[in-house]
Every structure is written in structure tokens, then in C-alpha cells.
C-alpha positions in Angstrom: 84.2 72.4 75.9 85.9 71.8 79.3 85.6 75.5 80.1 81.9 75.5 79.1 81.4 72.6 81.5 83.2 74.3 84.3 81.2 77.5 83.8 77.9 75.6 83.7 78.9 73.8 86.8 79.9 77.0 88.5 76.6 78.6 87.6 74.6 75.6 88.8 76.6 75.5 92.1 76.1 79.2 92.7 72.4 78.9 92.0 72.1 75.9 94.3 74.1 77.7 97.0 71.8 80.7 96.7 68.7 78.5 97.0 70.1 76.6 100.0 71.0 79.9 101.7 67.7 81.5 100.9 65.8 78.5 102.4 67.8 78.5 105.6 67.0 82.2 106.3 63.6 83.3 107.6 61.5 84.5 104.7 60.2 88.1 104.7 56.8 88.0 103.1 55.0 91.0 101.8 51.9 91.3 99.8 52.5 92.9 96.4 50.8 92.6 93.2 52.4 90.9 90.2 52.2 94.0 88.2 54.3 96.8 89.5 55.4 95.1 92.7 58.3 96.4 94.6 61.3 94.2 93.7 63.8 96.3 95.6 63.3 94.3 98.8 66.2 91.9 98.1 69.2 91.9 100.4 72.9 92.4 99.6 73.5 88.6 99.8 70.9 88.0 97.1 72.3 90.8 94.9 75.9 89.4 95.2 74.7 85.9 94.4 72.7 87.1 91.5 75.7 89.1 90.2 77.9 86.0 90.3 75.4 83.8 88.6 74.6 86.4 86.0 78.3 86.9 85.2 78.8 83.2 84.8 75.8 82.6 82.6 76.7 85.6 80.4 80.2 84.1 79.9 78.7 80.7 79.3 76.3 82.2 76.8 79.1 83.9 75.0 81.1 80.6 74.7 78.0 78.8 73.4 77.4 81.5 70.8 81.0 81.6 69.7 81.0 77.9 69.3 77.8 77.9 67.2 75.8 76.1 69.8 73.4 79.0 70.5 71.8 81.8 68.6 69.5 84.5 70.1 66.6 86.3 68.7 65.8 88.5 71.7 67.8 90.9 73.7 69.5 89.8 76.9 70.8 86.5 78.0 68.7 83.3 77.5 69.3 81.6 80.9 67.3 78.5 79.8 69.2 78.2 76.6 72.5 78.5 78.4 71.4 75.9 81.0 70.8 73.3 78.3 74.0 73.8 76.4 72.5 76.3 73.9 69.5 76.6 71.6 69.3 77.8 68.0 66.4 80.1 68.4 66.7 81.6 65.0 66.6 78.3 63.2 63.8 77.2 65.5 61.8 80.2 64.4 62.6 79.8 60.7 61.6 76.2 60.7 58.4 76.9 62.7 59.1 74.1 65.2 58.7 76.1 68.4 61.1 78.0 70.6 62.4 77.5 74.1 60.4 78.9 77.0 62.6 82.0 77.6 62.6 83.0 73.9 58.9 82.5 73.8 58.4 84.9 76.7 60.9 87.4 75.4 59.2 87.5 72.0 55.8 88.1 73.7 57.4 90.8 75.8 58.5 92.7 72.7 62.2 92.0 73.3 62.9 90.6 69.8 66.0 91.8 68.0 65.2 94.3 65.3 65.9 91.8 62.5 63.4 89.3 64.0 60.9 92.0 65.1 60.3 93.1 61.6 58.8 89.7 60.8 56.6 89.5 63.9 52.9 90.2 64.0 49.7 88.9 65.6 46.8 87.0 64.1 43.1 87.7 64.5 43.2 85.5 67.7 46.0 87.6 69.2 48.6 84.9 68.8 52.2 86.0 68.0 53.4 85.0 64.5 56.8 85.0 62.9 56.5 85.2 59.1 52.8 84.4 59.3 53.4 81.2 61.4 52.2 81.1 65.0 55.1 81.1 67.4 54.8 78.1 69.8 56.8 76.8 72.7 58.8 73.6 72.2 56.9 70.3 72.2 56.7 68.5 75.5 59.1 65.8 74.1 61.6 68.4 73.1 61.4 70.1 76.5 61.9 66.7 78.2 65.0 66.1 76.0 66.5 69.5 76.9 65.9 69.0 80.6 67.6 65.6 80.4 70.5 67.3 78.5 70.8 69.8 81.3 71.0 67.1 83.9 73.7 65.3 81.8 75.6 68.6 81.5 75.5 69.0 85.2 76.9 65.5 85.8 79.6 65.9 83.1 80.6 69.3 84.5 81.4 67.8 87.8 84.2 65.8 86.2 85.4 68.6 84.0 87.6 70.1 86.8 
């Protein structure tokens, strides 16, 4: 658990450092559409910071998964799930109680794992369903609880060194 706290703290510190650095540099603005915009305009500093954060979050996600604190139903890393100490997306789907924001987006983007994808379809209103139940995002109260948990993990990780 101490290592998880250290990794989470490192990821948060790296992200905070990136944001602070990005805010102190003059912004280069360009008009691009949301669809098909050119995302190759990031500098080397951004790429290095992204790589460091990505590596830390992947390691944290692996630790959470190995410890049974997190399960994924979509490809890739769930950054939101990792930031709150893990989410059990599979159980959330099975119980029809909503999923975290990143899982919700990934399912809509057709990034579900094959085992989950076979149970996904859309209803007549175009809503995504899992085993005939509409997939929803977590309730407002559950989201507030998770954001609070993330804040607590941040504080606890400071003392985990």
C-alpha cells in the first residue's frame, strides 16, 4: 500500500509540475476543429512529462489490479480509476449502478474488452446498454465520494515517503 501511495503521489506531483510549467510558458494557440485536429503540436517537454506520468499511472494501475482494487472493462489505462484508488468497473456494470467517467467514455468509443463488448448494444433511443440495462455514469454522490477519496489519497501519499 505504501508503494501505491508513493506512485500516486509521484503521478500527482508530475501532473502538477506539468500544469505549473505549462502555465508559465506563453501559450501557442491555433484554431483546429475538435474532430481531426492536429495534436502533433506538443513540444518535447510535454511529451517527456506525459511519458513520465503515463508510466507512473500504468504502474499504479497494475498494482491496483493485482491487489483486487481495480478491474477494467475497456482497453487502455483508466486514469480516473487509478487516481481514486481503483474502481471495479466490471462489478459496476454487472450491478447496473453506473460506471466511472473514463469507463463510460471508453465504452461509448467502442473500446470495451471483447468479453464485455459481446453484451453491449444500443436501445431505440441510441443509449448504450450492457445486458439490456442502460449504461450510466456514476451518481453525483458517488462521484463526490470518489473525488474526496482522491484528495485523501493525495494527502496520505505525502506521508508515505
